[in-house]
C-alpha positions as CSV (number, residue, x, y, z in Angstrom):
1,M,12.4,-9.4,-35.4
2,I,12.5,-9.8,-38.8
3,N,15.2,-6.8,-39.0
4,T,17.0,-7.5,-36.3
5,A,17.9,-10.6,-37.7
6,E,19.0,-9.2,-41.1
7,Q,20.9,-6.1,-39.2
8,F,22.9,-9.2,-37.0
9,D,23.8,-11.3,-40.7
10,L,25.1,-8.3,-42.2
11,C,27.6,-7.4,-39.1
12,G,28.1,-10.4,-36.9
13,D,28.0,-8.8,-34.0
14,I,27.2,-11.0,-31.0
15,E,26.5,-8.2,-28.0
16,W,24.8,-6.3,-30.4
17,L,22.4,-9.2,-30.8
18,K,22.2,-9.7,-27.2
19,S,21.3,-6.0,-26.4
20,H,18.5,-6.6,-28.6
21,K,16.9,-9.9,-26.6
22,A,14.7,-8.7,-24.6
23,G,12.8,-6.6,-27.3
24,C,12.3,-10.3,-29.6
25,E,11.1,-11.8,-26.8
26,K,9.0,-9.3,-25.9
27,A,7.3,-8.4,-29.6
28,L,7.1,-13.3,-29.8
29,D,5.3,-12.9,-26.7
30,W,2.6,-10.7,-27.8
31,L,2.4,-12.2,-31.2
32,I,2.3,-15.5,-29.7
33,R,-0.8,-14.2,-27.8
34,R,-2.6,-12.9,-31.0
35,D,-3.3,-16.5,-31.8
36,S,-6.9,-17.2,-29.8
37,N,-7.0,-20.5,-31.5
38,G,-4.0,-22.2,-31.5
39,N,-3.2,-23.0,-35.1
40,G,0.1,-21.5,-35.4
41,I,-1.1,-18.5,-37.5
42,F,-1.1,-14.9,-35.3
43,E,-4.3,-13.3,-36.2
44,M,-3.8,-9.8,-36.8
45,M,-6.1,-6.5,-35.1
46,N,-7.4,-4.7,-38.6
47,N,-7.9,-0.9,-37.8
48,S,-7.9,0.4,-41.0
49,I,-10.7,2.3,-42.7
50,V,-12.0,-0.4,-45.1
51,S,-12.7,-3.3,-42.6
52,G,-15.0,-0.7,-41.5
53,P,-18.7,0.5,-42.6
54,Y,-17.5,1.4,-46.0
55,G,-15.1,-1.3,-46.6
56,P,-16.9,-2.8,-49.8
57,Q,-17.4,0.2,-52.0
58,L,-13.5,0.9,-50.8
59,R,-12.7,-2.3,-52.2
60,N,-14.3,-1.7,-55.2
61,G,-14.0,1.6,-55.6
62,T,-17.3,3.0,-55.6
63,L,-17.2,4.7,-52.3
64,C,-17.3,7.9,-54.8
65,D,-20.4,6.7,-56.3
66,I,-22.6,6.3,-53.3
């Protein structure tokens, strides 16, 4: 969505912008559904290894010390 806005700012092509409307609305709807507690901040999933069982060691650099 941000890239779409930036591209439109650069080119000013309203027809190009209209052609991306549905995709942007779909992405925004997905984000809005991520706000599980209604506070206006979208909760995001983090499936990285840092959030797994070795996360604390990865975050403080001690994984190699285990």
